[in-house]
N, C-alpha and C positions, 0 to 999 in steps of 0.2 A: 504494499500499500504506499509506503514511504516514497518509492520511486515515482509512482503515478502522481501523488500529491506534489512532490517536488517539481516534476515536469510541468504540471498545470500551474502551480503557483509562480513559477519563474518565466512562464510564457508571456509574450507581448500580445495581448488581446486587442490592442487598438487597431490592428490592420484588418480586422474582420468588419465587413460592411453591414452584415446582418447578424442579429442575435441567434438565429437558427443555425447558422454556420458554426458559430462559436459553441453553441449548445451541442451540436453533433460531435465536435471534438471532445467535449467534456463527457458526454454519455459513452462514447467509444472507450475512452480512457478508463472510466469507471467499470464498464463491462469487462474489459480485458483484465483489470486489476483484481476484480472480485470473481472472475470466471462465472458470471451470472448470464443466463440465457438472454434475457431482455432487460434493458434499462430504459426507462421512459420518463419523460417530463410532461406533466399535464399543466398547461397554462390556464390560469384562472383570472377572470375579471368579473367584478361584482358578484362574487360567490357563484359563478357559473364556469364550468370547464368549457373552454372555447377551442382548444387544440391539443394535439398530442404529438410529440416527437419521440420516436422509439428507435433504439439501436438494438439490432438483432446480432448477437455475437456469432452464432453458428453460420449465418449467411453473410456476415460482415456487410450489412445494409442498414441504412437509416431511412425511416419513413416519417414524413410529417403530414398530418391530416387535420384539416379544420373539422370541428365536431359540432353537432347540433346539441345545444345545451339542454334541450328537452329530453334527450336520451339519459340525462343524469339527474332528473328531478328527484330521485330517491336518495341521492348522495347527501348526507348530512355532514357539513364541514365542521361542525362543533368538535367532534372527536379529534380530527387532524389538527385543529387549531389549539385545543387544550393539551393533547398528549404530544403533539409534534412528531411523534414516531408511532407508527403502527407496525408491529412485528407479528407476522403470521407465518409460523414455520409449516403449518399444515392447513392450507386454504380449504380443503374439503372437509375439515372437522367441524363439529358444532360450535366450537369456540370462535370460529370465524363467521358466525351467522350475520354479523353486521354487513358483510360484503356479499352475501348470497343473492340478494336482490339487486345488486349493483352491476351496471354495465362494465364497470372497471375490471371486474374479474372475469376472465375468459375461462371456460371449462378446462382448458389445457394447463392452467397454472397449478403448481403444487405448493410453492412457497412465495411469500411476498414480504418485502420490507418497504414501507412507504414513509417518507419524511417531508414535512412541510417546508416550503421555501418562502421566507419572508423578506420583504424589502420595505423599509420605513414602517415597520410593524403592520404591514398589510400582507395578507396571504396572496402570493403571486403565483404559486404553483406547487405541485407535488412531484417529488422525485421518487420513482418507484423501481425497485429491483425485483424481478420475478424469475423464478426457476420453473422450467418445464419438465426436465428429465427426472428430477428427484426432489424430495423435500430437503430443505436446508435449515438447519438450526443457526440462526443469525446470532453471533456472539458479540461481546462488547467491542472487539476490534472492528467488526463489520459496522457496528453502530457509529463508532467514532469516525471511521472512513466516510460513511454516508453523511454524517454531520459536516465534515470538512468539505465534501463535494457540494452540499447545499449552500455552504458559505461561499464557495467559489462561484457557483451559479448566481448567487445574490450580488456579489461584487461585480461579476461580468454584466449583469443586468444594469447595475448602476453605471458602469463604464459605457455601455451601449447608449443609455439614455443621455449621458453627458456628451458623448460624441455626436449624437443626433442634435442636441442643443447647440453645440459648437458649429456644426454644418449649417444649421438654420441661421445662426447669428452671422456667420461668414457670408451667407447668401444675401441677407438683409443689408449687410455692410456694403457689399458690392452693388446692390440695387440703389442704395442711397448715394454711393459714390457716382454712379452713372447719372442719376437724377440731378445731383448737385452740379454736375459738369454741363448740364443743358442750359 
């Protein structure tokens, strides 16, 4: 885990034009480090899941999908906000009943570790590690690594928002310069 965290934390993320490209890099690194089948990020706006970016380790592919928030009407964000971590080593057990009516869990999943991603105290997304082949008992090292990855995503999101603001300011400055020369 240390190598992955070191690589991500020393990377220059400012050359990424879109947050999705940066997110793909982070998800792939997390999947490779944890040897987890699927690592996904669920974007949230106004307590609605609006999109999913998922990295599939087996196929070495990333898929980004806009989602219909109505498909997630049954998802209660209270638990993910309060606990911040949802650790489900056996998705098909009765102890995971919270998720059984949820679109989030596909029948193929065996284990899941989900952690909330906050930015300025707002829930911005959910980072989710899912296994397909077998159940996985997530240990404290996995939880700490996941927490670190959510922090990297939060910092990356902040950086992308700042870069967007700088680009907009630069454009406005150029427009004002042209207008003032007329």
